[in-house]
C-alpha positions in Angstrom: 52.7 92.6 118.4 53.0 90.3 115.9 55.5 89.8 113.1 52.6 89.4 110.5 50.3 92.3 112.0 53.6 94.6 111.4 54.1 93.7 107.5 50.4 93.8 107.2 50.4 97.7 109.0 53.7 98.4 106.8 52.1 96.8 103.5 48.6 99.2 103.6 50.5 102.1 104.6 53.1 101.7 102.2 50.3 101.6 99.5 48.4 104.1 101.0 50.8 106.3 101.0 50.7 105.6 97.1 47.3 105.9 96.4 45.5 109.0 95.3 41.6 110.3 94.8 39.1 107.7 95.6 41.1 104.6 96.3 39.9 100.8 96.0 41.1 97.8 97.8 40.4 94.0 96.4 40.5 91.7 98.5 40.8 93.4 101.4 39.9 90.9 103.9 38.4 90.5 107.4 40.4 93.7 108.9 39.8 95.6 106.0 42.6 98.2 106.9 42.7 101.3 104.5 38.9 101.5 104.7 39.2 102.2 108.5 42.3 104.5 108.2 42.2 106.3 105.0 39.0 108.6 104.3 37.4 107.8 100.3 38.1 104.5 99.8 35.9 101.2 99.8 37.1 97.4 100.1 36.2 94.7 98.8 37.0 90.6 99.4 35.7 88.0 97.2 32.0 87.7 99.0 31.2 91.2 99.0 28.7 92.0 97.3 29.1 95.4 95.4 28.8 97.6 92.4 30.3 100.3 91.7 30.0 102.5 88.0 32.9 102.1 85.7 36.2 104.5 85.9 34.5 105.3 89.1 38.3 105.0 91.6 41.6 106.8 91.6 44.1 104.1 92.4 42.5 100.4 92.9 44.4 98.3 95.3 45.5 94.7 95.8 47.6 94.5 98.9 48.7 90.9 99.8 46.1 89.3 97.7 47.7 88.9 94.1 50.2 86.4 95.1 47.3 84.2 96.6 44.9 84.5 93.7 44.6 81.1 90.9 45.5 82.7 87.5 41.8 83.2 86.1 40.8 85.4 89.2 44.1 87.8 88.5 42.8 87.7 84.9 39.5 88.7 86.1 39.9 91.2 88.8 43.0 92.7 86.3 39.7 92.9 83.7 37.6 94.8 86.8 40.3 96.7 88.1 40.9 98.8 84.5 37.4 99.0 84.0 36.8 101.1 87.5 39.6 103.3 87.0 39.7 106.4 86.0 41.7 107.1 83.2 45.1 108.0 84.2 44.2 105.4 87.5 46.6 103.8 89.2 46.4 100.2 90.2 49.1 99.1 93.0 49.3 95.7 94.3 51.6 94.6 96.9 53.3 90.8 96.5 55.5 88.6 98.2 59.3 87.4 96.3 60.2 84.6 95.1 63.3 85.3 98.3 59.8 85.3 100.5 58.0 82.6 101.9 57.4 79.9 99.8 53.4 79.5 98.7 51.0 77.1 98.0 48.6 78.7 95.4 45.0 77.7 94.7 45.6 75.9 91.4 48.2 73.9 92.6 50.7 75.5 91.7 53.9 75.2 94.4 55.4 79.1 94.1 58.2 81.1 95.7 56.2 84.5 95.3 55.8 86.5 91.8 59.4 87.9 90.8 58.9 91.6 88.9 59.3 90.9 84.8 56.6 88.0 85.7 54.4 89.8 87.3 54.6 93.5 84.8 54.0 91.1 82.1 50.9 89.5 83.4 49.6 93.3 84.0 50.7 94.4 81.1 48.4 92.3 78.9 45.8 93.9 80.6 46.6 97.7 79.5 48.5 98.6 81.9 51.6 100.7 82.1 54.0 99.9 84.5 55.4 102.9 86.6 58.2 101.8 89.8 58.3 99.5 91.9 59.5 99.6 95.7 61.0 96.6 97.9 60.0 96.9 101.1 60.7 94.5 104.5 63.6 93.5 103.6 63.4 93.2 99.9 60.8 90.1 100.8 58.3 91.7 99.5 57.4 94.7 95.8 55.3 97.5 96.1 54.6 97.3 91.8 52.6 100.8 90.7 51.3 100.6 87.1 49.0 102.9 85.2 45.6 102.7 83.0 
């Protein structure tokens, strides 16, 4: 089996273990793994048409998509996630670490993933409270959990 398919499966299954209730997966991609494998979940991608009620999700995830967003897109999706989450809802983000693969961000910045403190600071600026981080994939990726 392809190493990247294994990593994608590992990421998605890890997110599903930390999620609760109704789940919205932002940046689900073509495979939309979580929606296919978890009841009461919805996946959206950039080109998706969607209309949801405010405060309608218990958990929102961004699985391996945050690294590929511009800073502006990150801010926009964090504002959207805060509006869509119920009070005390969870936001789960997986990201490649600075020790992971080198990425070329859309806004022209070359970076080696997103460090823990940088990601936590970015997300907390949008009204989320950091709960915990779990490294996985030999510490090449992190799973971050925040609460609204």
